[in-house]
C-alpha positions as CSV (number, residue, x, y, z in Angstrom):
1,M,7.8,-2.6,-7.1
2,N,10.4,-3.8,-4.6
3,R,9.2,-7.4,-4.9
4,K,9.4,-7.6,-8.7
5,E,11.6,-10.3,-10.2
6,L,13.2,-10.5,-13.6
7,S,11.1,-12.3,-16.2
8,A,10.0,-12.0,-19.8
9,Q,6.6,-10.8,-18.6
10,Y,8.2,-8.1,-16.5
11,V,10.4,-6.8,-19.3
12,L,7.4,-6.7,-21.7
13,G,5.6,-4.6,-19.1
14,I,7.5,-1.6,-20.5
15,V,5.6,-1.8,-23.8
16,P,2.5,0.1,-22.6
17,V,4.8,2.9,-21.4
18,I,6.5,3.1,-24.8
19,I,3.2,3.1,-26.6
20,S,1.8,5.9,-24.4
21,Y,5.0,7.9,-24.9
22,I,4.9,7.6,-28.7
23,G,1.1,8.2,-28.9
24,I,1.1,11.3,-26.7
25,S,4.2,12.7,-28.4
26,L,2.5,12.5,-31.8
27,L,-0.7,13.9,-30.3
28,V,1.2,16.9,-28.9
29,W,3.0,17.4,-32.3
30,G,-0.3,17.1,-34.2
31,V,-2.2,19.7,-32.1
32,Q,0.8,22.1,-32.2
33,S,0.8,21.7,-36.0
34,L,-2.9,22.5,-36.2
35,V,-2.3,25.8,-34.4
36,G,0.8,26.6,-36.5
37,K,3.4,25.8,-33.8
38,G,4.5,22.3,-34.7
39,S,7.7,21.2,-36.5
40,D,7.7,19.2,-39.7
41,F,6.9,15.5,-39.4
42,S,10.5,14.2,-39.8
43,T,11.6,16.5,-37.0
44,A,8.8,15.2,-34.8
45,I,9.8,11.5,-35.5
46,N,13.4,12.3,-34.7
47,G,12.3,14.1,-31.6
48,I,10.6,10.9,-30.4
49,F,14.0,9.2,-30.4
50,D,15.8,12.0,-28.6
51,Y,12.8,12.7,-26.3
52,S,12.2,16.3,-27.5
53,T,8.8,16.1,-29.4
54,D,7.1,16.2,-26.0
55,S,9.2,18.5,-23.8
56,Y,8.3,16.6,-20.7
57,S,9.4,13.2,-22.0
58,W,12.8,13.4,-20.1
59,Y,10.9,11.4,-17.5
60,V,10.3,8.5,-20.0
61,E,14.0,8.5,-20.9
62,M,14.8,8.2,-17.2
63,Y,12.0,5.7,-16.4
64,L,12.8,3.2,-19.2
65,G,16.3,2.6,-17.7
66,L,15.0,2.5,-14.1
67,Y,12.3,0.0,-15.0
68,L,14.8,-2.4,-16.5
69,F,17.1,-2.0,-13.5
70,I,14.4,-2.6,-10.9
71,P,14.7,-6.4,-10.7
72,L,18.5,-5.9,-10.2
73,L,17.9,-3.2,-7.6
74,N,15.6,-5.6,-5.8
75,I,18.3,-8.2,-5.6
76,I,20.4,-5.7,-3.7
77,W,17.4,-4.7,-1.6
78,N,16.4,-8.2,-0.6
79,Y,19.9,-9.8,-0.5
80,K,20.6,-9.4,3.3
81,K,17.4,-8.0,4.5
82,E,17.5,-10.2,7.7
83,I,20.6,-8.3,8.8
84,K,19.8,-5.5,11.3
85,N,19.7,-2.1,9.7
86,Y,20.7,-3.5,6.3
87,H,17.9,-1.5,4.5
88,L,18.8,1.6,6.5
89,Y,22.4,1.3,5.4
90,I,21.3,1.3,1.7
91,V,19.1,4.4,2.2
92,F,21.9,6.1,4.1
93,I,24.5,5.5,1.4
94,A,22.0,6.5,-1.3
95,S,21.3,9.7,0.5
96,L,24.9,10.4,1.4
97,L,26.0,10.1,-2.3
98,I,23.0,11.9,-3.9
99,F,21.1,14.3,-1.5
100,L,23.6,15.4,1.1
101,P,26.0,17.0,-1.3
102,S,23.4,19.7,-2.0
103,L,23.4,20.5,1.7
104,L,27.0,20.0,2.8
105,N,28.5,21.5,-0.3
106,S,26.6,24.8,-0.1
107,F,29.7,26.8,0.7
108,G,32.3,24.6,-0.9
109,K,32.9,21.0,-1.9
110,V,33.4,18.8,1.2
111,I,31.9,15.5,0.0
112,P,31.8,13.8,-3.4
113,D,28.9,15.0,-5.7
114,Y,29.6,12.8,-8.7
115,W,26.6,10.4,-8.1
116,Q,23.9,13.1,-7.9
117,I,22.6,12.2,-11.3
118,C,21.6,8.8,-9.9
119,Y,18.8,10.4,-7.8
120,P,16.1,8.1,-9.4
121,V,17.8,5.0,-7.8
122,S,18.1,6.8,-4.5
123,Y,14.4,7.7,-4.6
124,Y,13.6,4.1,-5.4
125,F,15.4,2.8,-2.4
126,I,13.8,5.4,-0.2
127,G,10.4,4.4,-1.5
128,A,11.2,0.7,-0.8
129,Y,12.3,1.7,2.7
130,L,9.1,3.7,3.4
131,Y,7.0,0.8,2.0
132,T,8.8,-1.7,4.3
133,C,8.4,0.5,7.4
134,Q,5.0,1.9,6.6
135,N,3.4,0.4,9.8
136,E,5.9,2.3,11.9
137,I,5.4,5.5,9.9
138,K,1.6,5.2,10.3
139,K,2.1,5.4,14.1
140,I,3.6,8.9,13.9
141,S,1.2,11.6,14.9
142,I,-0.4,13.4,11.9
143,G,0.1,16.6,13.8
144,K,3.8,16.1,14.1
145,L,4.1,15.2,10.4
146,V,2.1,18.3,9.3
147,T,4.1,20.5,11.6
148,A,7.3,19.1,10.1
149,F,6.0,19.6,6.6
150,L,4.9,23.2,7.2
151,S,8.2,24.0,9.0
152,A,10.3,22.6,6.1
153,L,8.1,24.3,3.6
154,T,8.5,27.7,5.3
155,I,12.3,27.4,5.7
156,F,12.8,26.2,2.2
157,T,10.5,28.9,0.7
158,L,12.4,31.6,2.6
159,K,15.8,30.2,1.5
160,D,14.8,30.0,-2.1
161,T,13.1,33.4,-2.1
162,F,16.2,35.1,-0.8
163,A,18.4,33.2,-3.2
164,S,16.2,34.5,-6.1
165,W,15.5,37.9,-4.8
166,N,14.9,40.5,-7.6
167,Q,15.8,38.0,-10.3
168,E,14.4,34.9,-12.0
169,F,14.0,31.8,-9.9
170,Q,17.4,30.2,-9.2
171,W,17.4,26.4,-10.0
172,L,20.2,25.4,-7.6
173,D,21.4,22.0,-6.3
174,H,19.4,22.2,-3.1
175,N,16.1,22.6,-4.9
176,D,16.9,20.4,-7.8
177,Y,15.6,16.8,-8.2
178,F,18.7,15.6,-6.4
179,G,18.4,18.4,-3.7
180,Y,17.8,17.8,0.0
181,Q,14.8,20.0,-0.1
182,T,13.0,17.9,-2.7
183,A,13.9,14.7,-0.9
184,I,12.7,15.9,2.5
185,M,9.4,17.2,1.2
186,T,8.8,14.0,-0.8
187,V,9.2,11.8,2.3
188,L,6.9,14.1,4.4
189,V,4.2,14.2,1.7
190,I,4.2,10.4,1.5
191,A,4.1,10.0,5.3
192,I,1.2,12.5,5.5
193,L,-0.8,10.7,2.8
194,W,-0.4,7.4,4.6
195,R,-1.8,9.0,7.8
196,T,-4.7,10.7,6.0
197,P,-8.0,8.7,5.9
198,I,-9.3,8.2,2.3
199,P,-13.0,9.0,1.9
200,K,-14.9,6.3,0.1
201,W,-16.2,8.7,-2.6
202,S,-12.6,9.5,-3.6
203,V,-11.3,6.0,-4.1
204,R,-12.2,5.7,-7.8
205,L,-10.9,9.2,-8.5
206,L,-7.6,8.5,-6.8
207,K,-7.3,5.1,-8.6
208,A,-7.9,6.8,-12.0
209,L,-5.3,9.5,-11.2
210,S,-2.7,7.0,-9.9
211,T,-2.9,4.7,-13.0
212,A,-2.7,7.7,-15.4
213,T,0.2,9.7,-13.8
214,L,2.5,9.1,-16.8
215,T,-0.1,10.1,-19.4
216,I,-1.2,13.1,-17.3
217,Y,2.4,14.3,-17.0
218,L,3.2,13.9,-20.7
219,I,0.0,15.5,-21.9
220,S,0.5,18.5,-19.6
221,D,3.2,19.6,-22.1
222,L,0.2,20.4,-24.4
223,T,-2.3,21.6,-21.8
224,D,0.3,23.8,-20.1
225,Q,1.0,25.7,-23.3
226,F,-2.7,26.5,-23.8
227,V,-3.6,27.2,-20.2
228,Y,-0.6,29.3,-19.2
229,G,-0.5,30.9,-22.7
230,F,-4.1,32.0,-22.2
231,F,-3.6,33.4,-18.7
232,K,-0.3,35.0,-19.8
233,H,-2.1,36.9,-22.5
234,E,-5.2,37.7,-20.4
235,I,-3.1,38.7,-17.3
236,P,0.0,40.4,-18.7
237,N,0.9,41.9,-15.2
238,L,3.2,39.5,-13.4
239,S,2.1,40.5,-9.9
240,Q,-1.6,40.0,-10.8
241,R,-0.7,36.6,-12.4
242,V,0.9,35.5,-9.1
243,I,-2.3,36.4,-7.2
244,A,-4.3,34.4,-9.8
245,G,-2.1,31.4,-9.2
246,P,-4.6,29.5,-7.0
247,I,-7.0,29.6,-10.0
248,I,-4.5,29.0,-12.8
249,I,-2.7,26.0,-11.3
250,P,-5.8,23.9,-10.6
251,V,-7.1,24.7,-14.1
252,A,-3.9,23.5,-15.6
253,F,-3.8,20.3,-13.5
254,T,-7.5,19.5,-14.0
255,S,-7.3,19.9,-17.8
256,A,-4.2,17.7,-17.9
257,A,-5.8,15.1,-15.7
258,L,-9.0,14.9,-17.7
259,L,-7.2,14.7,-21.0
260,G,-4.5,12.4,-19.6
261,I,-6.9,9.9,-18.2
262,F,-8.9,9.8,-21.4
263,V,-5.9,9.4,-23.7
264,G,-4.4,6.8,-21.3
265,K,-7.6,4.7,-21.5
266,V,-7.5,4.9,-25.3
267,L,-3.9,4.0,-25.7
268,N,-4.0,1.2,-23.1
269,F,-7.3,-0.3,-24.4
270,P,-5.6,-3.1,-26.4
271,F,-3.6,-4.1,-23.3
272,K,-6.6,-4.1,-21.1
273,R,-8.5,-6.3,-23.5
274,K,-5.6,-8.7,-23.7
275,K,-5.4,-8.9,-20.0
276,E,-9.2,-9.6,-19.7
277,R,-8.9,-12.4,-22.3
278,K,-6.1,-14.0,-20.3
279,E,-8.1,-13.8,-17.1
280,N,-11.1,-15.4,-18.8
């Protein structure tokens, strides 16, 4: 996306996202209504406008604004790219304002944390930086990347476990979306994926997943209710439920992925036909 420029065609590209959002929100409401858990229709329609009919639609509310901002962010990104360390400076400032406060302010405020809510912009610039430097990243040993990932995962897991000991999980700054833990793990996961060979048999599957990530995430509001609700009823003991996690989580993801890919194809069918007509 870091090469996209402002145009009417680009702006209209947001329409499929809006259609998918509205379609899945109504689907979620409809299924919930069939099982006696849905609100009335007027509440569902109002919920589409305040992003509450589908409880995971906060992402759409965020993405609509980010999408429209991207051509402007790209002007910043490409403005002085010939200057040495220009891109690094952008990433540093974005990280300083958004991710570092969750680390440095752990025991008291020492740097400003006002801009943390802008974490989508920071992630965008980090993604652009990783894309620009991907050849250098691919030269890093996979062993070093995996070691760094496992080390970070262990340290963060222990820290969050002690912070939540004998109580509900503590959603704190350091493990929030704008937290340093999330940022570090994100970068390491992307770097590892770039260094991992992709088997030919998995290419079509990965393409299907990558083009349906939005619909999968939105539809998971529905599938999560059924999957986790079922296992919660069948396995009332919490400790046993944790042990069953390696089974429950793949079932939840697989059901959301299959339904999300199917619904995505249905909702985007008119746009696909239109694109094919233009190409012909």
